[in-house]
Structure formats: C-alpha cells, structure tokens
C-alpha positions, 0 to 999 in steps of 0.5 A: 135752371139757366145760367149765363154770363155777360162780360162788362169788360176785361175785368168785370162780369155778371152772372145771371142764374134763373131758377124755376119752380120745377128746379126745387118743388120736388125737393121741397115737397119731400122735405115737407112730407118728412116734417109731416111725419115728425111734426108734433102738434097739439090736437093731432096724432104724430104723423097725422098733421094735415100737409096743408098746415105743415106747408103753411107753417114751414113751406116758405122757409123750406123753399127759401132754404132750398132755392139758396142751396140750389143757387150756391151749388149752381154758381160754384159749379158754373165757375168751375166748369167755365174755369173762371179765375175770379178775385174775391167772391161773387157779389149778389146784385140787390133788387129793389123789388125782389120778393119770395112770393113768386115761383120763378126767380132770377139772381145776378152776381157781379164777378171781379176777373183776374187779369191776364198778363205776362211776367218778364224775368229779364231783370237786366242787372237791376236787382242786386244779389249780395254776397256778405263776407265775414271780414277780418274786423268781424272775425276779430270781434267774434274771437273777443266775444268768444273769449268773453263768453268763456272767460271768468268774472273777477271781482273788483273793488272799484269801477273801471272801464270795461267792468260789469256793474250789478245794482238796483235802479230806483225811482220812488215816483214811478215805483221803479225798484229793479236789480240789474247788471249793466256793462259800463261800456253800454252807458252812453256818453263820457259824462255818464260813464265818469259817474261810475268810475272809481265808485265802490260797492255801496256807493249810490250814483245819480242818473237820468233816464234820458240819454242813459243808453244808446238804445231804448231796449236796453233801458227797458231791460234795465228798468223792467218797463214796457216799450210804451212806458219807456217812450219819452221817459225823462226821470231821475234815477239812483243806482246803488252799486252791489257788485263790480266784476271784470271779465277776464278773457279766456285764453285761446288754447286747445281747451277753449277750442274743445269746449266750443266745438268738441274735442279735436275739431278745431286745433288752432286760432286760424282754424277757429277763425275759419270756423267762425267765418264759415258759420257767420257766412251761412247766417249771412247767406240767409239774410242775403237770400231774404233780401234778394227775395224781397228785391225781386218781389218789389221789381216784379210788382213795379215792372209787371203791368196789369189792371185790377177790377178796383171798384169791384174789390172795394165793394167786396171788401166792404162785406168780406171781413168779419166786421163790415167796412164803410166804403171809405174804409174799404177804399183806404184798405184797398190802397194799402193792400193793392201791392200785395194783391198784385204780387199774389197774382204774379207769384201765383202765375209764376208757380202755375206756369213753371209747375212749382206747386208744393206737393204733400211729400215735398212739404213732409220732407221739408218739415222733417228737415225743419224738425231735425234742425230743431232737435239738433239745437237741443242736442238730439243729433241722430233721431230715428226716422220713425220719430222724425216722421211722427213729429212731422205728422203732428206738426202738419196736423196743426193748420197754422204750422202747416201753412207757415211751413208751406209758405217757407217752402214756396219762398224757397222754391221761388228763390231757387227759380229766380236765381236760375232764371234771372240775371242779377248785379252781384255785390260783395260787402261786409255785414256792416256795409250790407246793413247800411245799404239795405236798411239805410 
C-alpha cells in the first residue's frame, strides 16, 4: 500500500491511496475459508462446499468490503500521523472508468485544510464592557412589586384604575370562550380602559382584538390562542365581568422582610433595597457577561483575517447532511454558516494555544455546582456530597446534557480569559439603558 499527499494550494490537497492485491488477498482468502466451513448449500455436506463455488458466489463482495475497510483505516491513520487539520471530511474523487474487476486500485480524496492564522486580542477599547446598576427607579418598582406580590386582594363593586378583572372572553365565530384575569393597567389605550371603568360584575364589555394589549403575548394568554392564530387577528370580542379585585399593598415591616428572606435577615427598608440591589445586579452581571462574550465573538470574527477552502466546503455540504443538498442549496447554506465556522476555528485556536481545554474533573465539578443551584431552588440547601456526585454522574451520562454543560464551561473559561487578556471600554448603565443600547 502506498499513500501520498499533493498540496493543491494552502487550503486544498489531494490524498492518493494505492492498494495492491497483496494488501487484501490473504484476508479475503481467510474469510472465504470461514464461509466455506459454514456454508449450507443444497447438494453438499456442511463444510464440504467447493472453495471455487464459494469464491464465485461471495468472493467479489468480500473483496470489495475488505478493500473499503483497508482504505478507510489507512486514510484515517494517515491523517493522524501527518497531523493534518482538515475541515469537513475527505471527499472521494469519482473516476468515470473505475472498475472492481481489477486487482490493484487507486483512490483519491480531496481535503479541505484548516487555515493557519494568528488571533490578535488587542481590542484597543473597541468592545464595550457594560456594568449594569440597579438605580433608584428600579429599586422603587421592585419594592412596589414585592408589596403587590405579598399583598392581598380586596373585592370591589365597580372597576377603577389599578384593579384586576376576571371574566370570560367570547367570540362565537372563532369559538373563543376563555376565562382570564387581566390587569386593567395592561389594557392598551385610554379608550379601551374607559370601557371598563365603572362597570360591575355581570356587565359585558365590547372590545376588539386589534390594539387591545401592548404585547401580542398578553393577547395570546388572554384568549388561549397560539402565536400563529394571534398574528394579524382582528375580531370583535365580548368580555363578561365575573370578579373585580384591587390589590392592597403589603406594609413594609418586619413581617414582610421575614416572609421574603427569613427571620431577621433584613431589618429595615434600606436593607431591603440593598438586598434587592445586590440580587438584581447579580442577574444583570450574567446578562452583561453574555453580551460581552457576544461582542468579543463578533469583534474577533470581523478582525481575524484568513481564507477558507470555500469551494471544497460547499461540495462537502452537498453530501454531508442526512439529506443530500443541491449545489445551490449548499452554497446558500455555506454563506449562512461561514461566520459560525470562522468563530469555531478562532475559538479552537484560542483554547488550544492557551491550554483552556475542559478536563473531565472540571466538567464534573461544574456539573455539581449546577446541580446544587437547581436543588437550592427547591429548598434543598445542604445536600450530601455523595448525593451530588451521584446526580452529577447521571446528568453527565446524558450526552446532550453533558455537551450543553461542557459548552457552558468553555464559554465561562473564554469569558474569564478575555477579561484577563483584553482591554475593554467600560460603561455604567441602568437596565433600561442597557436594553436600549444593546437591542436597539
């Protein structure tokens, strides 16, 4: 057997594998002898079938199978030994006049080679790192939300501003008959709200779906319809009022503090706000970190220049999926996925060059931390180490879960690495400013 590689250019190569009869004949002969011993053919005792008959019936298919096994093994070993960093998989070059009626064979495979490049982490303050703070306005709203959540409902005879109204939405044509509770403040527009004010239990309010709420998701929930059913929906509705309640706010006192945080943890309104601020800014940090990771990713893709074996990858995509693509579809898919592929290569190089690969022990510890957080949400604050270990092992036994957690850990490692190695422009914003600036 002989294997050679010819470089077409820096990103494309052809590997030629030459297999002669001597490479496979001994193995084929052995398999044929085994077939002969087991063959059960009418007119012959078992094990006494003439070898020529077995060879005539099975010889060619066995030979083809063994040549293909030999070819695949040889190609894989060659790629490993030569340390070839390829994209996609080798693509066989089809010969118009290829025939299995010979003894010696030559196979050629096209390779797409990964490009060589350097990653420049000198961002020079071109990427913004956000510090999201919980301002006074947010703290005021959160205190009010807490007072509402721990307050009590007080029945009202008539609808007034700020009440919650329970009732049934009806539209006979669309077969809508849905009991819902709505906050009057969530109704869009003064004209719609005026239709409710002063109404009593048993009154019927006539409405239209268009412009009823400021968010289609609220309309979906109120009517019990799907997103597709809600899209563009313009129909009349009736709403029969069945219950009217005002939310009486809870008093800000020690009883409230103890309900929320446990006895004696918070002892004043100032401490309540400090706790809210601390918890909110922890959540904001997660969002700010994710945005930083997204922005660094975008920056590195835009500022790390290298070529890809585009034509090879398009040809490979034609046959790589579960369903074959047309060349036109593959070309379109390549255009959509090129940026993602570029970042995969950049990320892989950063991980390799800086020894940031994830070990199994790191993944297990990360999984245990994830499990502890999940258990704490259900009130299990002090699980035993053995229990955590067992649950983590079960989680990692699920390939999809293991892959998801590994990706999270890699992202965490990359984020810490970027924070250490790159210089960012820092900007302090409140949450509303962050949303406006990032999501525009």
